[in-house]
PAZAPA-4460 file (N, C-alpha, C; in steps of 0.05 Angstrom, whole numbers, plus 32768, in hexadecimal, padded with zeros to 4 digits):
% residues 236
    n_x    n_y    n_z   ca_x   ca_y   ca_z    c_x    c_y    c_z   seq   type   mol
   87A2   8DED   856E   87BB   8DF1   857D   87B6   8DF3   859B     1      M     A
   87A1   8E02   85A3   879A   8E04   85C0   8794   8DE9   85CC     2      A     A
   8784   8DD9   85BD   877D   8DBE   85C6   8796   8DAD   85CB     3      D     A
   87AA   8DB0   85B9   87C3   8DA1   85BC   87D2   8DAA   85D5     4      D     A
   87D2   8DC3   85DA   87E0   8DCE   85F2   87D3   8DC3   860B     5      V     A
   87B8   8DC4   860C   87AA   8DBB   8624   87AD   8D9D   8628     6      H     A
   87AD   8D8E   8613   87B1   8D71   8615   87CD   8D6B   8620     7      T     A
   87E1   8D7A   8616   87FC   8D77   8620   87FE   8D7D   863D     8      T     A
   87F0   8D93   8645   87F1   8D9A   8662   87E3   8D85   8673     9      R     A
   87CE   8D79   8669   87C0   8D64   8678   87D2   8D4C   867C    10      L     A
   87DF   8D44   8667   87F2   8D2D   8668   8809   8D33   867C    11      M     A
   8813   8D4C   867B   8828   8D53   868D   881F   8D53   86AA    12      A     A
   8806   8D5C   86AF   87FB   8D5C   86CA   87F8   8D3F   86D5    13      A     A
   87ED   8D2E   86C4   87EA   8D12   86CC   8805   8D04   86D1    14      L     A
   8819   8D0C   86C2   8833   8D00   86C6   8840   8D07   86E0    15      A     A
   8836   8D1D   86ED   8841   8D25   8706   883D   8D10   871C    16      C     A
   882A   8CFE   8718   8824   8CEA   872C   883A   8CD6   872F    17      K     A
   884C   8CD4   871C   8862   8CC0   871D   887A   8CCB   872C    18      S     A
   8878   8CE4   8735   888F   8CF0   8744   8895   8CE1   875E    19      N     A
   88AE   8CDF   8765   88B6   8CD2   877E   88C9   8CE4   878E    20      E     A
   88CB   8CFD   8787   88DD   8D10   8794   88CC   8D26   87A0    21      I     A
   88CA   8D29   87BB   88B9   8D3D   87C7   88BC   8D59   87BD    22      P     A
   88D5   8D62   87B9   88DA   8D7D   87B0   88D0   8D82   8793    23      K     A
   88CB   8D6D   8784   88C1   8D70   8769   88A3   8D6B   8766    24      Q     A
   8896   8D69   877D   8879   8D64   877C   886A   8D7B   876F    25      R     A
   8855   8D74   8760   8844   8D88   8754   8831   8D93   8769    26      F     A
   8831   8DAE   876C   8822   8DBB   8780   8813   8DD3   8774    27      V     A
   87F9   8DD6   877B   87E9   8DEC   8772   87E5   8DFF   8789    28      I     A
   87ED   8E19   8787   87E9   8E2C   879D   87CB   8E33   87A0    29      P     A
   87C4   8E39   87B8   87A9   8E42   87BE   87AA   8E5F   87C9    30      V     A
   879E   8E72   87BB   879E   8E8D   87C4   8782   8E96   87CC    31      F     A
   8780   8EAA   87DD   8766   8EB7   87E1   8762   8ECD   87CC    32      D     A
   874C   8EDB   87CD   8747   8EEF   87B8   875A   8F06   87B9    33      R     A
   8768   8F0A   87CF   877C   8F20   87D1   8797   8F16   87C7    34      E     A
   8799   8EFD   87BF   87B3   8EF2   87B6   87C5   8EE8   87CB    35      G     A
   87BB   8EE4   87E3   87CB   8ED9   87F9   87CB   8EBB   87F7    36      K     A
   87E3   8EAF   87F9   87E6   8E92   87F9   87DB   8E87   8813    37      L     A
   87C7   8E75   8812   87BB   8E6A   882B   87BE   8E4C   882D    38      I     A
   87C5   8E3E   8817   87C7   8E21   8817   87D4   8E18   87FD    39      A     A
   87D9   8DFE   87FB   87E2   8DF2   87E2   87D3   8DD8   87DE    40      T     A
   87D0   8DD0   87C5   87C6   8DB6   87BD   87DD   8DA6   87B2    41      L     A
   87E5   8D91   87C0   87FC   8D81   87B8   87F2   8D68   87AA    42      A     A
   87FB   8D63   8792   87F3   8D4C   8783   87FD   8D32   8791    43      C     A
   87EC   8D1F   8794   87F4   8D05   87A0   8803   8CF6   878A    44      V     A
   881D   8CF4   878E   882E   8CE5   877C   8838   8CCB   8789    45      D     A
   884A   8CBD   877D   8854   8CA4   8788   8860   8CA8   87A4    46      R     A
   886F   8CBD   87A7   887C   8CC2   87C1   8867   8CC8   87D6    47      E     A
   8854   8CDA   87D1   8841   8CE1   87E5   882E   8CCA   87EB    48      L     A
   8828   8CB9   87D7   8817   8CA2   87DC   8824   8C8E   87EF    49      A     A
   883E   8C90   87F3   884C   8C7E   8805   8850   8C8A   8821    50      S     A
   8846   8CA3   8825   8848   8CB0   883E   8832   8CA5   8851    51      D     A
   8839   8C95   8864   8825   8C88   8874   8816   8C9B   8886    52      M     A
   8821   8CB1   888D   8812   8CC5   889C   87FB   8CD1   888C    53      E     A
   8801   8CD6   8872   87EC   8CE0   8860   87D8   8CCA   885B    54      I     A
   87E0   8CB2   8857   87CE   8C9C   8852   87BB   8C98   886A    55      V     A
   87C6   8C9B   8882   87B6   8C99   889A   87A1   8CAF   889C    56      A     A
   87AA   8CC8   8895   8797   8CDF   8895   8781   8CDA   8881    57      D     A
   8788   8CD2   8869   8773   8CCD   8854   8760   8CB8   885D    58      L     A
   876A   8CA3   886B   8758   8C8E   8874   8745   8C98   8889    59      T     A
   874E   8CA8   889C   873D   8CB3   88B1   8729   8CC6   88A5    60      A     A
   8731   8CD7   8892   871E   8CEA   8886   8709   8CDB   8876    61      W     A
   8711   8CC7   8867   86FD   8CB8   8857   86E9   8CAA   886A    62      R     A
   86F2   8C9F   8880   86E0   8C91   8892   86CD   8CA5   889F    63      Q     A
   86D6   8CBD   88A5   86C5   8CD1   88B2   86AE   8CDA   889F    64      R     A
   86B4   8CDC   8886   86A0   8CE6   8872   8696   8CD0   8860    65      Y     A
   8698   8CB7   8869   8690   8CA0   8858   8673   8CA2   884F    66      M     A
   8662   8CAD   8860   8645   8CAE   885A   863F   8CC0   8842    67      H     A
   8652   8CCF   8838   864E   8CE0   8820   8659   8CD3   8806    68      Y     A
   8661   8CBA   8807   866C   8CAC   87F0   8659   8C97   87E5    69      F     A
   8659   8C92   87CB   8648   8C7E   87C0   864F   8C62   87CA    70      L     A
   8668   8C5D   87CE   8671   8C43   87D8   867C   8C47   87F4    71      T     A
   8670   8C38   8807   8677   8C3C   8824   8681   8C21   8830    72      Q     A
   8697   8C23   883E   86A4   8C0C   8849   86B5   8C14   8861    73      F     A
   86C2   8C01   886E   86D4   8C08   8884   86EF   8C10   8878    74      E     A
   86F6   8C29   887B   8710   8C33   8870   8727   8C28   8881    75      A     A
   873C   8C1F   8874   8754   8C16   8881   876C   8C22   8873    76      T     A
   8782   8C23   8881   879B   8C2F   8876   87A4   8C1F   885E    77      V     A
   87A3   8C04   8860   87AB   8BF4   8849   879A   8BF8   8831    78      S     A
   8780   8BFB   8835   876E   8BFF   881F   8773   8C1B   8812    79      R     A
   8777   8C2F   8822   877D   8C4A   8817   8797   8C49   8807    80      T     A
   87AC   8C3C   8812   87C5   8C3B   8804   87C3   8C2D   87E9    81      K     A
   87B4   8C17   87E9   87AF   8C08   87D0   87A0   8C1A   87BC    82      E     A
   878D   8C29   87C5   877D   8C3B   87B4   8790   8C50   87A7    83      W     A
   87A1   8C5C   87B7   87B3   8C70   87AC   87C6   8C63   8798    84      L     A
   87D2   8C4D   879F   87E7   8C40   878E   87DB   8C33   8775    85      E     A
   87C3   8C27   8777   87B9   8C17   8761   87A3   8C25   8751    86      N     A
   8797   8C3A   875C   8782   8C48   874E   878A   8C65   8747    87      I     A
   8791   8C75   875B   8797   8C91   8756   87B0   8C95   8745    88      V     A
   87C6   8C89   874D   87E0   8C8E   873F   87DF   8C85   8722    89      I     A
   87D6   8C6D   871C   87D7   8C64   8700   87C0   8C6E   86EF    90      P     A
   87AB   8C7A   86FB   8793   8C82   86EC   879B   8C97   86D6    91      S     A
   8791   8C93   86BE   8796   8CA6   86A8   8784   8CBF   86A9    92      P     A
   8771   8CC0   86BC   875E   8CD6   86BC   8758   8CE0   86D8    93      D     A
   876A   8CDD   86EA   8765   8CE4   8706   877E   8CF0   8713    94      R     A
   8779   8D05   8724   878E   8D11   8735   8782   8D15   8750    95      M     A
   8793   8D14   8764   878B   8D16   8780   879E   8D29   878E    96      F     A
   8793   8D3B   879F   87A4   8D4F   87AC   879F   8D4F   87CA    97      F     A
   87B4   8D54   87D9   87B3   8D59   87F5   87B3   8D77   87FA    98      I     A
   87A1   8D81   880B   87A1   8D9D   8813   87B4   8DA1   882A    99      I     A
   87C8   8DB3   8826   87DA   8DBA   883B   87D7   8DD7   8842   100      Y     A
   87D6   8DDD   885C   87D8   8DF9   8865   87F4   8E03   8861   101      L     A
   87F8   8E1D   8863   8813   8E28   8860   8825   8E20   8876   102      T     A
   881A   8E15   888C   882A   8E0A   88A2   8835   8DEE   889B   103      T     A
   882B   8DE2   8886   8833   8DC7   887E   8820   8DB2   8888   104      G     A
   880B   8DB9   8896   87F8   8DA6   88A0   87E4   8D9D   888A   105      E     A
   87E1   8D83   8887   87CD   8D78   8874   87B2   8D78   8881   106      A     A
   879E   8D84   8873   8784   8D87   8880   876C   8D7D   886F   107      I     A
   8772   8D72   8857   875C   8D68   8847   8766   8D5F   882C   108      G     A
   8753   8D58   881A   875A   8D4F   8800   8746   8D58   87EB   109      N     A
   874F   8D59   87D2   8740   8D60   87BA   8747   8D4D   87A4   110      F     A
   8734   8D46   8793   873B   8D35   877C   872E   8D3F   8763   111      G     A
   8739   8D36   874D   872D   8D3A   8732   872C   8D1F   8725   112      I     A
   8715   8D18   8719   8713   8CFF   870B   8706   8D04   86EF   113      C     A
   8706   8CEF   86DF   86FA   8CF1   86C4   8706   8D09   86B5   114      K     A
   8720   8D0C   86B7   872E   8D22   86A9   8731   8D1C   868C   115      M     A
   8728   8D2F   867B   872C   8D2E   865E   873A   8D47   8655   116      T     A
   873B   8D4B   863B   8748   8D64   8631   8736   8D7C   8635   117      A     A
   871C   8D77   863C   8709   8D8E   863D   86FA   8D90   8658   118      F     A
   86FB   8D7C   8669   86EB   8D7D   8682   86F7   8D6A   8697   119      S     A
   86EF   8D6F   86AF   86F7   8D5E   86C6   86E3   8D60   86DC   120      G     A
   86E1   8D4C   86ED   86CD   8D4B   8702   86DB   8D4E   871D   121      E     A
   86D3   8D61   872E   86DD   8D63   8749   86D3   8D4B   8758   122      L     A
   86E4   8D40   8769   86DE   8D27   8776   86ED   8D25   8791   123      D     A
   86E0   8D16   87A3   86EE   8D10   87BC   86F8   8D29   87CB   124      N     A
   86E5   8D3B   87D0   86EB   8D54   87DD   86E6   8D51   87FB   125      I     A
   86FB   8D53   880B   86F8   8D4F   8828   8708   8D64   8837   126      I     A
   86FB   8D70   884B   8709   8D80   885F   870D   8D6E   8877   127      R     A
   8726   8D65   887A   872B   8D51   888E   872E   8D5C   88AA   128      G     A
   8736   8D75   88AD   873B   8D81   88C7   872C   8D9B   88C9   129      K     A
   8723   8DA2   88E1   8715   8DBB   88E5   8728   8DD3   88E1   130      K     A
   871D   8DE8   88D5   872D   8DFF   88CE   8723   8E18   88DB   131      L     A
   8735   8E2C   88DE   872D   8E45   88E9   871C   8E55   88D5   132      D     A
   8720   8E50   88BC   8710   8E5D   88A7   8700   8E49   8897   133      T     A
   86E7   8E4F   8893   86D6   8E3D   8884   86DA   8E41   8866   134      S     A
   86E9   8E55   885E   86ED   8E5B   8842   8704   8E4D   8835   135      E     A
   8714   8E3E   8844   872B   8E32   8838   8724   8E1E   8822   136      L     A
   8710   8E0D   8827   8709   8DF9   8813   86FE   8E07   87FA   137      I     A
   86EF   8E1D   87FF   86E5   8E2D   87E8   86FC   8E37   87D7   138      Y     A
   8711   8E42   87E3   8728   8E4C   87D4   8738   8E35   87C7   139      Y     A
   8739   8E1E   87D5   8746   8E07   87C8   8738   8DFE   87AF   140      C     A
   871D   8DFE   87B0   870E   8DF7   8798   8713   8E0B   8782   141      A     A
   8713   8E25   8788   8718   8E39   8774   8734   8E36   8768   142      L     A
   8748   8E30   8778   8763   8E2C   876E   8764   8E14   875A   143      S     A
   8758   8DFE   8762   8758   8DE7   8750   8749   8DEC   8736   144      L     A
   8732   8DFA   8739   8722   8E00   8721   8730   8E14   870F   145      L     A
   873E   8E27   871A   874E   8E3A   870A   8763   8E2B   86FA   146      S     A
   8770   8E18   8706   8784   8E08   86F8   8777   8DF7   86E2   147      W     A
   875F   8DEC   86E8   8751   8DDB   86D5   8747   8DEC   86BD   148      M     A
   873A   8E02   86C3   872F   8E13   86AD   8745   8E23   869F   149      F     A
   8758   8E2C   86AD   876D   8E3D   86A1   8783   8E2D   8695   150      G     A
   8793   8E1F   86A6   87AA   8E10   869C   87A3   8DF9   868A   151      H     A
   878F   8DE9   8693   8787   8DD2   8682   8774   8DD9   866C   152      L     A
   8768   8DF1   866E   8756   8DF9   8658   873B   8DEC   8659   153      G     A
   8732   8DE2   8670   8718   8DD4   8672   8701   8DE8   866C   154      Y     A
   86ED   8DDD   865F   86D5   8DEC   865A   86C0   8DE9   8670   155      L     A
   86BF   8DD2   867C   86AC   8DCC   8691   86B9   8DBB   86A7   156      T     A
   86AD   8DBD   86BF   86B4   8DAB   86D5   869A   8DA2   86E1   157      S     A
   869A   8D8A   86EB   8681   8D7F   86F8   8689   8D73   8713   158      S     A
   8674   8D6B   8722   8678   8D5C   873B   865D   8D4F   8742   159      L     A
   865E   8D3C   8755   8647   8D2F   875F   8646   8D31   877D   160      H     A
   862E   8D34   8788   862B   8D37   87A5   8610   8D2D   87AD   161      V     A
   860E   8D21   87C5   85F4   8D19   87D0   85E3   8D31   87D6   162      F     A
   85CA   8D2F   87D1   85B8   8D46   87D5   85B4   8D4D   87F2   163      S     A
   85BC   8D3B   8804   85BA   8D41   8821   85D3   8D4D   882D   164      N     A
   85E7   8D52   881C   8600   8D5E   8824   85FF   8D7C   8820   165      N     A
   85EF   8D89   8830   85E9   8DA6   882B   8601   8DB8   882E   166      Q     A
   8614   8DB4   8840   862B   8DC5   8841   863B   8DC4   8827   167      P     A
   863F   8DAC   881C   864E   8DAA   8803   863F   8DB7   87EC   168      A     A
   8625   8DB4   87EB   8615   8DC0   87D6   8617   8DDE   87D7   169      I     A
   8615   8DEA   87EF   8618   8E07   87F2   8633   8E10   87E8   170      R     A
   8648   8E01   87EE   8663   8E08   87E4   8663   8E08   87C6   171      L     A
   8659   8DF3   87BA   865A   8DF1   879C   864A   8E06   878F   172      Y     A
   8633   8E0D   879A   8623   8E23   878E   8632   8E3D   8790   173      L     A
   8640   8E42   87A6   864F   8E5B   87A9   8666   8E5D   8796   174      S     A
   8670   8E46   878D   8685   8E46   8779   867B   8E4B   875D   175      I     A
   8661   8E45   8758   8655   8E49   873E   8648   8E31   8732   176      G     A
   864C   8E19   873E   863F   8E01   8734   8621   8E03   8736   177      F     A
   8614   8DF5   8723   85F7   8DF3   8724   85EF   8DD6   871F   178      S     A
   85D7   8DCF   8728   85CE   8DB3   8725   85C7   8DAD   8708   179      V     A
   85D3   8D99   86FD   85CE   8D90   86E2   85BB   8D79   86E0   180      L     A
   85BD   8D67   86F4   85AD   8D4F   86F4   85A8   8D45   8710   181      N     A
   8590   8D39   8715   858A   8D2D   872F   8586   8D0F   872A   182      I     A
   8596   8CFF   8738   8597   8CE2   8733   858C   8CD4   874B   183      I     A
   8579   8CC1   8746   856D   8CB1   875B   8581   8C9D   8766   184      Q     A
   8581   8C99   8780   8593   8C86   878D   8584   8C70   879B   185      L     A
   8590   8C58   879A   8587   8C42   87AB   859F   8C37   87BA   186      T     A
   859A   8C2B   87D1   85AF   8C21   87E2   85AF   8C03   87E2   187      R     A
   85C7   8BF7   87DE   85CA   8BDA   87E0   85DF   8BD4   87F5   188      R     A
   85D7   8BC4   8808   85E9   8BBD   881E   85F5   8BA1   881B   189      S     A
   860F   8B9F   881B   861D   8B86   8819   862C   8B81   8834   190      L     A
   8636   8B69   8838   8643   8B63   8852   8658   8B78   885B   191      P     A
   866A   8B80   8849   867F   8B93   8850   867E   8BAD   8841   192      D     A
   8666   8BB3   8836   8665   8BC9   8823   8648   8BD3   8821   193      L     A
   8645   8BED   881F   862B   8BF9   8818   862F   8C0A   87FF   194      T     A
   861E   8C05   87EB   8621   8C13   87D2   8607   8C23   87CC   195      E     A
   860B   8C3A   87C1   85F4   8C4A   87B6   85F5   8C48   8798   196      Y     A
   85DF   8C3E   878D   85DD   8C39   8770   85CE   8C50   8762   197      L     A
   85D5   8C56   874A   85C9   8C6C   873B   85B4   8C62   8728   198      L     A
   859B   8C6D   872C   8585   8C67   871A   8582   8C48   8716   199      N     A
   8583   8C3A   872C   8583   8C1D   872B   8569   8C12   8737   200      S     A
   8560   8BFB   872C   8549   8BED   8738   8551   8BDB   874F   201      S     A
   856B   8BD8   8754   8575   8BC9   876A   8577   8BDA   8783   202      E     A
   8575   8BCD   879A   857A   8BDA   87B3   8561   8BE9   87BE   203      G     A
   8565   8BF6   87D4   8550   8C04   87E3   8551   8C22   87DC   204      E     A
   853A   8C2D   87D4   8539   8C4A   87CE   853F   8C5B   87E7   205      L     A
   854F   8C6F   87E4   8556   8C81   87FA   8549   8C9C   87F6   206      V     A
   8548   8CAD   880B   853A   8CC6   880A   854B   8CDE   8802   207      D     A
   8561   8CD9   87F5   8571   8CEE   87E9   857B   8CE6   87CE   208      F     A
   8585   8CF9   87BF   858E   8CF4   87A3   85AC   8CFA   879F   209      N     A
   85B4   8CF5   8787   85D0   8CFA   8780   85CF   8D11   876B   210      Y     A
   85DB   8D28   8772   85DA   8D3F   8760   85F3   8D40   874F   211      L     A
   85EF   8D44   8735   8605   8D4A   8723   8605   8D68   871F   212      E     A
   861C   8D75   8724   861E   8D92   8722   8634   8D98   870D   213      M     A
   8630   8DAF   8700   8643   8DB7   86EB   864A   8DD4   86ED   214      E     A
   8662   8DDB   86E4   866B   8DF6   86E3   867B   8DFB   86C9   215      L     A
   8674   8E10   86BB   8683   8E17   86A2   8699   8E2B   86A9   216      S     A
   86AD   8E2C   8697   86C3   8E3F   869B   86B8   8E5C   869C   217      R     A
   86A5   8E62   868A   869A   8E7D   8689   868C   8E85   86A3   218      E     A
   867C   8E73   86AE   866E   8E79   86C7   8682   8E7B   86DE   219      I     A
   8696   8E6A   86DE   86AB   8E6B   86F3   86B8   8E87   86F3   220      F     A
   86BF   8E91   86DC   86CC   8EAB   86DB   86B9   8EC2   86E1   221      L     A
   869F   8EBF   86DA   868B   8ED3   86E2   8688   8ED4   8700   222      D     A
   8688   8EBD   870D   8685   8EBB   872A   869D   8EC6   8738   223      F     A
   86B5   8EC3   872D   86CE   8ECA   873A   86E0   8EDA   8728   224      H     A
   86D9   8EF3   8722   86E8   8F03   870F   8704   8F09   8717   225      P     A
   870B   8F05   8730   8726   8F0A   873A   8739   8EF3   8734   226      W     A
   872F   8EDC   872C   873F   8EC4   8728   8756   8EC9   8715   227      I     A
   8751   8ED6   86FE   8766   8ED9   86EA   877D   8EE9   86F4   228      R     A
   8778   8EFD   8705   878E   8F0E   870F   879E   8F00   8725   229      S     A
   8791   8EEF   8735   879F   8EE1   874A   87AE   8EC9   8740   230      V     A
   87A1   8EBA   872E   87AD   8EA2   8722   87B6   8EA7   8706   231      Y     A
   87C7   8EBB   8702   87D0   8EC3   86E7   87DD   8EAD   86D7   232      K     A
   87ED   8E9C   86E5   87FB   8E87   86D6   87E8   8E73   86CA   233      S     A
   87D1   8E6F   86D6   87BD   8E5C   86CB   87B2   8E65   86B1   234      D     A
   87B1   8E7F   86AD   87A2   8E8A   8696   87B4   8E95   8681   235      W     A
   87CD   8E8F   8681   87E0   8E98   866D   87DF   8E86   8654   236      Q     A
***
């Protein structure tokens, strides 16, 4: 019965991407450990994917942090818009969120991919604008994970990160993630594209690796015992 409930909740969450009315957009609140609202995670739906200001922000942020992605190219507004409309929105296992401050300013993005009834992978995590507090992204991650582990009933969450991205690794370790696998990378350069290949004999060997990290629901709650009291609705 619990599995049926969580599958229904997953399907309902994915269906939120078809929304075209701003006031009906699916939003996840972000609280600090004292329960103060500090931000929101707004699901990118059909309406938000057509917001050219947001599309421009996403393009600029992706370009700025392109060196931390497996596939690297010249980011353009048209390419970002096509990605949102043709990949993110119709995908049966992916959701994408814009981070908004309580002032309404968009400052970054968070994603989940490879969503199943039992697990999901954090993906496309970017702080697009400088913040007064370095903890905001940390609390955004906790909010999303609380929703995943509590509301969706996930047992595990994973993510991938370059081994030379030390700030991100420190963040993930502080959340409770641990390294599950170390994957060798090679680089292949094409005319308009640079790709990093996993455990491949093709391309040029690079001096950093691709880390697979994992977090279980039990460890998440052990690391953050206050989560249940702050995000009560996730755990009902």
